[in-house]
N, C-alpha and C positions, 0 to 999 in steps of 0.2 A: 750694603751701604746705598742709600738713595742718591738721587742726582744732587750736584753741587748747588750752592746758593745761586751762582751765576746761571746755571741751567734752569733752576726753578723760577728765577726772576724773569728769564727770557720767556718761559711758558706763561708766566703771569701777564706779561705784556701782550702775548697772543690772546689770552683770555679777555683782557680789557678791550683790545681792539675789536674782537668778535662781538663783545657785549655792546660796545658803542655803535658798531655797524648795524646790529639788530635794532637798536633804538632808532637810528636814523632811517632805516628802511620801514620801520613801523610808522614813523611820521609821514614818510612819502606815501605809503599805502593809504593812511587815513586821509591825507590831503586829497589824493586822487579820487576818493569816494565821498568827498564833501563831508567828512566827519570831524574836521579840525576846526576848533574855535581858538580864540586867543589864549584862554586858560590852558587848554590841552597842549597847544603849541609851546607855550612857555614851560610847562611842566616837562615835556619831552626834551626841550633844548637844555634845560637845567640838568636833567638826568644824564643826557649824552655828554655834556661838558664836564659834569662831575666825574663820570667814569673815565673819559679821555684824559683829563688833566689831573687825575688822582696821583698824589705823591706818597711815597713810602719813605719816611725818614728814619734812619738808623743813627743814633748818637753813640759815639765812642767816648766814654768818660773814664778818667783815671788820674792819679797823681802823676807827676813827671816821671819819665823813664820807666814806665810800665810796659811800653811797647805798643802804644795805640797806633802810631803811624805805620809801624812794621806790619801790624795785623791788617790794616787797611790795604797796604801794598799786597799782602799775601792773598787776601780774599778777592780784591777787585782789579788789581793792576799787574798781576803776574805775567799776563800776556805780553807786556812790554819787554820782558826779559831782563829787567833791572828794577831797582827801587825808583819810584816816581815821587812819593812823599818823602821828605827828609826824615831818616830814621837811623842814621849812623850815630856812633858815640859822640856826644857833645852837640849833635845837630837834631833838635827836637822841635815839634810844633810849639811856638811860643804864643800864638794868638788863636782864638776860635776860628776854625776854617770850615766853610761849607763847600761841598762839591755837588754840583747839580748841572743841569743843562736846560737852557731856554731855547726853544725852537727858533731857528732863523737868526741866531746871534753868533758872532765870531767867538772862537775859543780864546779865553783870556783869563788872566789872574788880576783881580781887583783888590787893592789893599787900602784900608782906612787908617790914616795915621793915628798913633796913640794919643796925640795931643787933643784929639776931639773929645777925650774923656773930661777935659777941663771945661767943656761946654755942656749945657743941660740936655741937649737933644739925645734921644735914644737911637739905637741902631736902626729901628724901622724908619725914623726920619732921615737918618744919614743915607739910607739906601736910595732915597729919592734925589739926593744931591750928588749926581755922578761926577761933577767937576771936582769934588773934594777927595775923590779916590784916585790912587795911583794905578793906572791900568797897564798891564804888560801882555802883549799878544803871545799866544801859545801855538807852537807848531806841533799839531797832534801826531804827525808822522815822524817826528824827530824826538825820540825818547830822551836823548841827552839834553836837548834844549828845554824840554818840559821839566826834567828833573832839576836842571840848573835854575830855571825860573821859579819853580815851586819852592826851591830852597829858601827863597826870601821870607817865607812864613816863619822861619826860625831866626830871623835877624833880631838883634838886640841893640840897645843904646845905653850909654852910661849917664846916670843922672844923680843929683844930690838926694839925700834922704828926704828933704822937704819936698822936692819934686816928685819923688816916689810916693810920698804920703798923699800928695794932691792927686796923683794919678790912680791911687787906690792899691798900690803894691806894698805899702808900709803901714803897719798897724801897731801903735804903741801898746795896745792892750793885748797883743799876741806876738811877743818878741820871738818866740820859737819858730813862727811861720814866716818871719821876714827874710828877705834875701840877704846874702852875705855882703858885707862891705869890703871894698878893696883897701889898699894901703892909704889911699887918699880920702877914704870915707865915702866913696861913691858906690852906687849899686847898679846892677844891670836890670833893665826892664825891657819888655818887648818893644820892637820898633813899630809894630802895627797893632791896632785894636781889633780888627776883624779882617778876614780874607774870604773872598768869594771866587771859587774856581769854577769856570764855566767851560766844560769840555764835552764833546759829543761821544762820550763813551757809551757803548750799547746799553748798559744798565741804567746810566743816568738819562739817556734818551727815553727810556721807558718809564721814567718817573721816580727812580731811586734818588734820594738825597742823603748824603753822608755828612754828618756833623762831627768833626774832630775837635775835641775841646782840650785846652791846656790843663795845667795842674790846679791845685787847690787855690792858690793865691789869685790866679787869673779868673777862675770861675766865680769866686766870691766877690771880686771887684766889679763884675759885670752882671747886675741884677737881671737884665733882660735875658741872659742865658738861662738862668734857672726859672725865670717867670714865664718866658715865652717859648724859647727854642727847645729846650730839653723836654718840657711837658708836652710839646706837640709831637715829639718823636714817637713813632709806633713801636719802637724797641730801643732799649738802652743796653749797650754792651759795656759792662763795668769790669775793668781789667785790673787784676792784682798780679803781684809777683809770686810765682810758685815757690820760690825759695823763702819769701818773707811772710806769705799769707796776708791776713788783714792787719795792716799797721794802723797806728792811731790816725794818721792823716787820711788813709783810705776810709776808715770808719767815719771820719768827720765829713768827707764828701758824700758818702752814702746816706748818712742821717740828715745832713743839713741841706743838700742840694738835689738829691734824686727824689726826695719825697716818697721813699719806699713805703707802701702801705698794702693792706690786704687787697684793695681794689686794683692796684697796678703792678703788684709784685710779679705777676705772670708775664709782664712785658720786659722783665729784667733778665738778662743773661750774664752770669758772672764767669769771667774767663780767668783761669789761673795760667798766666802766660810764662814763658821761659822755662818750661818743664825740662828742657835739655840741660839746665843747670843742675838737675838732680841725677842726670845720667852719669853714674860714677862707676868707673871700672873696678873699684875696690868693693863695690856692693853687687849682690846678685840682682838680676832683673826682678825677682820676687820682692826683695827688700826695697828696691826703688819704687816698685808699684805700691807696696804697702805704705811707704812714706807719702806718696802722692795721694793715695786714697784718704789718708788721715788729714792731709791738708785740705782736701775737698770737703770732708765732713766738718772740719773746724770752721772753714769759711762759710759753709751753709748755715751752721749753727749761729755764728756771730752775726751774720747778715739777715738771718730769719727767712731764708729761702729754702726751697726743696733741693735735695741733693742733685736731682736731675737738671737743675738750672745752673749747676757749676760744671764748667767744661774745661778740662786741662788741655793746654795747647802750647806748641812752640811755633810762634809766628815766623821766626827767622828760618827754622828748619822747613816749615811749610812752604815759604817763599822759594827757598833753594830747591826743594823737591819739585815744585811746579815748573820752575825754570829749566831744571835738568830732566824733567819727566821721570823722576825717581818715585815709583809707586810705593815702594817699601818705606822709604823715608817719609813720604806724604802721610801714609797711614800711621806711622809712629809719631808724627807731629801732632796728631789729633785734629788737624784742621778740617778734614771732611766731616767730623762729628759736629763741629761748631757750625759749619755751613748748613748741615742738615737741620740743626736746631733753629737757625735763623730762617731758613726756608719754610719749614713747617709752622713755626710759631708766628712769624710776621705775616707771611703771605696767606696762610690759611685764615688767620683772623681778619686780614684786610679784605679778602674776597668775601668772607662771610658778612662783613659790615656793608660792603658795596652791594652785595646781593640783597641784603635786607632793605637798604635805601631804595634800590631799584624796584624791588617787589612792592613796597609800600606805594611808590609813585605809580607803578604800572597798574596796581589794583585800583588806585584812585581814578586814573584816567579811563580804565575799563568801565568802572561804574558810571562815570560821566557819559561816555560814549554809548553805553547800553541804554542810558536814559534817553539820549537823542534818538536811538533806533526805536525805542518804545513809543516815543512821541510820533514818529513817522508811521509806525504800525497802527497806532490808534487813529491817526488822521485817515489812513487808508481804510480802516474799518468804518469810520464815519462816512467816508465817501461811498463805500460799497453799499452801506445801508441806504444812503440817499438815492443812489442809482437804482437799486433794486425796487425802491418805492415808486420809481418813475416808469416801471415796466407797464406798457399798455395805456399810459396816460396821454392826454391830448396836449396841445401846445399851450393852453391856458395854465394847466397844472405845472408844466415845465417852466413857464414864465414866472409863475408864483414862487417856484423853488428858487429861481435866480434872485428874485426880489428878497426872499428871506435870507439868502446868503449875503447879499449886499448889506442888509440891515445888521446882520451879525458882524460884518466887517467894520461898519461904521461905529458900532458899539465898542468893538475891540480897539479901533483907532482912538476912541475917546479915553481909553485907559492909559494913554501915553502920559497924561498928567500925573496919574497915580504912580506910575513907574518912575517918572522923573523925580517925584517927591521922595520916593524910596532911595533913589540914587543920592540925592542931596543929603538926606539924613545919614546914609551909610558913609559917604565921603567925610562928612563933618565928624562923625564918631571915629573914623580911621585917623583923621588928622590929629585928633586929640590924643589917641593912644600912641601915635608915632611921636608926638611931642613929649610924652612921658618917658620915652626911651631915647630921646634925641641928645645931641652933644651938649646943649645948654643944660638939660636936666642933669646929665652926668656931672658936668662941671660944677653945678650948684651943690650936688651931694658930696663932691670931693673937696669942696672949699674948706670945710673945717679941718680935714686932714692936711691939706696944703698949708694952712695957717699953723697947725701944730708942728709940722716939719720945719717951719721957719722960725720956731721958738728958740729958747736959750739952749745952752750946752746940754743939759740933762733931758730936756723935752719931757717933762713930767706929765703923766697922764696920756702919753702917746698911744699906748696899747688900747686904752679905753676908747679914745677917739677913732682909732683904726677899726676896732670891732663895730662901733656904731656906724661908721661910714659904710662898711661892707654890708651891714644889716639894711641900711637905707637903699643901697643898690639892689639888694635882693627885693626890697620893697617895690622898687620900680618895676621889676619883672612881675611881681605878684599883682600889682595894680594893673599892669597891662593885661595880664591873664584874666582878671576880673572884667576888664573892659571888653576883652574878646568874647566873654560869655554874654555880656550885655548886647553886643552887636549880633551875636548868634541868636539870642532871644528876639531881638527886634526883627531880624530877617525872617525868623521862623514864623512870627505872628503875621507879617505882611505876606509871606509866601502862602500861608494857609488861606488868607483872604483872597489872593489871586487865584489859587487853586479852585476855591469855591465858586468864584465869579466867572472864570474863563476856562475851567477844566484843565488847568496846568497840572504838572506833577512835580512842582518845585519842592526841594527838600534842603533845609539848611544843614550843612555838614557840621560835625562835632567841632567845637571850638578848639583852637590850638592849645596844646599843653606845654607850659614852660618849665616843668619840673627839672628837665635836664639842664637848662640854662641856669636855673637857680643853684643846682648842684655844682655847675661849673664855677659860679661865683664863690661858693663855699670852698672849693678846691683851690682857687686862686688865693683866697684869704689864708688858707693853711700854708700855702707856699711862701707867702710874704711874711708870715709871723716871725720867722728867724731873723729878719732884718729890722724888726720893730723893737725887739727886746733890749734889755740893758747890756747884753753882750756886744751889741753893735753901737753903743752910745757914742764912741769916738768917731766911728764912721758917719753916724747920723749927724754929728756936729759939723761935718763937712758939707757945705751948701750944695756942691756939685753932686755928691753922692745922694743926698736927699732928693734933689731934683730928678736925677736919673731914676731913682726908685719910684717917685711919684709918676713920672712919665711912663715908665714901664708898666706900672699898675693900671694907669688910666687907659693906655693903649689896649691892654689885655681885656679890661672890662668893656671898653668900647667895642671890641670885636665880638664879645658875647652878646651885647645888646643889639648890635647890627645883625647878627645871625638870627636872633629872636624876631627882629623887625622884618627881616626877609621872609621868614616862615609865616608871619602874620600877613604880610602882603600877598604871598602866594595863596594862602587860605582865602583871603578876601576876594581875590580874582576868581578863584575856583567857585566860591559861593555865588558870585554874581554872573559868572559866565553861563551857568545853566539857565538863568533868566534870559540872557541874550539869545541863547540857542533856542529856547522855546518860543520866544517872540518871533525869531527868524523863521522857525518851522511853521508857526501859525500863519504868518503872512504868506508863505509859500502855499500853505494848504488852501487859503482863500482863493489865491490865484488859480490853483489847479481845479478847485471846485467850480468856479465861474467858467473857466475854460471848458470843462467837461460838459456843463449845461449848454454852453453855446454850441459845442460840436453836436450835441444831441438834437438841438433845434434845427441845425442846418443840414443834417444827414440822417436818413432813416436808420442806417446801421450804426450810427455813432454810439448809441447806448451799449450795444454788445461789444463794440471795440473798446470802449472805455472800461467796461467791466473786466475784459480780458487783460487790459493794461494794468489795472489795479491788482488782479490776481498775480500777474507776472512781477509787479513791484513788490508784493508781499513775499513771493518766493525769493526775490533778490535780497530783501531785508534779512530773511532767514539765513541766506548764504553769507551775508556780511557779518552777522552776529557770530556764526560758526567760525568764520575766518578770524574775526577779532579775538575770540576765545583761544583759538589755536596759536595766534601770534603772541598774545600776552602770556599764555601758559609756557610757551617756549622760552620767553625771556625770564620768567620767574624761576623756571626749573633748569636753567643752563647749568651743566655740571660744574661743581666747585673745584674739583681737584685739577690743578694745572698740569699734573703729570700725565693726564689722559691725552694720548696722542691725537685723538679726534679734534682736540682744540687747535692743534697746529694747522688744521685745514678749515677752521670754522669760518674764516672770512670768505671763502669761496663756496662752501657748502650751504651756509645758512642764507638761502635766497628766498625772497618773498615774491609773491605774485604781484 
């Protein structure tokens, strides 16, 4: 059995810190050798920040009473020696709960009142209104205080059926899913809409985010959960009862809210929890195992996942075993197998993605820096050729050389107007493409859908309007991509002209590709379709639900467009930074050439000294290039496996000159 999820995640944190440290030290080395420009600096800063702040979200999704909170206790909080999340009988998580840690903030539980559902703002907007949340300090060294405080996520309140309907917990079209009424016709609903738990747990400090979701009713009433939070999770742990298998409500959650598909099925882990309910003294161990194996096969078949993705577990026995250090019971609980699946699946994929991002970024900056080194090398070659031509020449020839250099310098300075014109055209084209993906453009494209959602009870034609709206949003990205190609062609033509006139080596990089963002919009469209159909007609008739749906959709699309805009902006800066670098190097070259001629005029041995300096500078450039290749190769080829012990010492071993 491999290391536990906690151990693997701890090693993942070491891996991330080592990677970020390498990026930081590479930036320091490049700055020290005058190889840093604005584009390269921003690229390195973004890469370092992306690696350091990378989050790994694990969403636990299930119907009520499947043991989600107990599983979270067993995997993450057994070291407290007791339950931290409420998981006893009758005490379950009633509202979506996020566990994470923000550096430099006090441990706390923040609760958003359920009444905020009556207002159109989505969760993302409520997060910015801290005064609307109820905040409870947490004493991280006091397990009892923490458990008592966190029990508030299971609080409920009693409301009328009309109030429950307005809050999204009562649906006339799905009577079987509605909560039970008491003798007075009242129903229980959660006290809180959302909970944020901020604690400096070692795993949370390293970037783990845990999303504990409530049952079917609560998930369906909060579109932002299935639109934004769950899709962003790097893994979803879907929990079933080992004694019941896949029930109708389980299958409803799986089909409607998890968006299980060929593309993301591998990020789903299905847990058959409470296997201890099958431990029957009247049955032999073989009979119990056969029954469990059959449940696993049935669950895999119904949900359409591979059998290896179904893990039988007893969260309660696993928690008890960890607290009592009972290795035999721990193995029987199946918890180590689940932790291994989480570690290998989530962390392996996450490191692979991070490594790919860093490799692409590092390769790009390596190419840009190599181009700067080549410019310097070419300038040194030109200077060497000039100086060799002066051997044995008299003062008149040397003075003529100085005059020729000054003439070249004046001609070069005159090119400033042409470069300035290029910048003006480039900025104008960039403003236009940013406008295509801006907030106003998105609002305009969403307007027909907003109008359709405000229509009558049946909202006829809504699905068509919805499809047309998402098609137009994809059109924004497609149009922006075409504009990127136009900008690239414009830069390419101007660069070729500058190369011919001034001997530059400018090269317009390939235009950014937005296919992944277009695919993101398609995925968002698919996730929303369930809310647009006739099956949700009564919900859509509620203005507050329609507004939440529209806001959640808009926020998600806005995030995609912003990401595309950021990529385009970085590409633009990278394309023009090389022009700045070559202008800067050319100006330095003129200064060095004039200085060399002046030294030759004033000292008899100045020519030999200057030739020796250039030879030394050429050797230094070669050393810089070799060192650059060494540092970037080390970044790109950093070992992936967090289990390798060498990574535990990476922060002190990976030192740069």
